[in-house]
C-alpha positions, 0 to 999 in steps of 0.5 A: 846728888844728881841733877836731872839724873845726870851724874855729877863728877868732881875730878882733881888734877884734871889739867893733864894725864889721867885726870884729863883723860877721865874728864873726857871719858865722863864727858862722853858718858854725859856727866856734869863735870867739876874740874879742878887743878892749879893751872886754869889755862890747862883746865880750859884746854881740858874743857875744850877737848871734851865732847860736851864742854858745856857740861863742864865747869872749871874750879882752879884751886890748890888742893893742899890749901884748906881755904881753897878747898873749903871755898870749893865745897861752899861753891858746890853747895851753893850751886846745887852741883855737889858731886856724887862721884869724887875722883881725888887724882891730883899728885906729883912725882919727883925722882930722889936719890940718896945724893939729893935726899931732901926732907923738904922735897918729901914734905912737898910730895906728901902734901900733894899726894897724901895730905891733900886727899886727907883734907878733901875727905875731911871736908867731904864727909859731913856733906856725904854723910848728910846725903847718905850716899856718895862715891870717892875714888882715890888715885894711888899707884902700884908703887904703893906695894914696894919701895924702889930706888929713886921713888921713895917719897912717891912710893911712901905717899901712895902707900899711905893713901892705900892704908888710909883708904883701907882703914876707912872703907868699912865705916864709910860703907855703913854710911852708904859711901863708897871709897875706891882705891885706884892703883895704876901701873905705868901710864903714859903721862907727863909724870912717867915721862920723867922716868929714865928706866924701862916701864913694862906694860905701860898703857895710854891715859885714855885706856886707863881712864876707860878702865877706871870708869868701868870699875867705878861704875861697878863700885869696885873698891880696889882697882889695880891695873894692868893685871900683869904689873899688878901681879908682878908687884904682888910677887915682888912685895913677897920676895925674901929680903935677899931677892928683894935687894937684888931686884932693887939693885937691878933697878938702880943701875 
């Protein structure tokens, strides 16, 4: 739904990184924004940075908690501000080696990166189906293409997102609902700052947001960038086992 022909966009993980950059991009384009993250203070900082902060509303919530998300849906319904574009961007990354392998840490990563998206889609679908329109964008990663040392939980969560969305796209299109998968490479954010290895073809968060915006406006279902890293990942994922192991050994050094 749009209010006065103004695009209404809900962004999760909007307090930093790609989410905050997307908020700036959509604000510049005149959209009404609904911004969600756990940290309300950082959400206020995001809103203050917008070109049209008066068109942005903040909704602090933990996207992994059903009660929080159900409450948000009810709020959007009651305010007449139900979004026509939803960007499910909340996520986390934690390096993990064999030495500190933890199923508990993996569960935490999967809860935020994967299960929260499944929960959001579950709650969104009845509303979008009743409208016969809507656009959901799920932010995954090029790391979904291949498992690399120290990034097993992250890669697994992002791969799960891609497969989930691919399995839903055809059915949703028949209902008038677009489901896009966004797979960035290395983007300069607080999450990538944790990495201790070279990150080729890294781009800034603002550049990433601009590219994502343009592709979503054109209803692209698969958004992979930068193109150089996208092709590298496709090639690596097709390597014979012996060569793939060599690549992983090199990255583990």
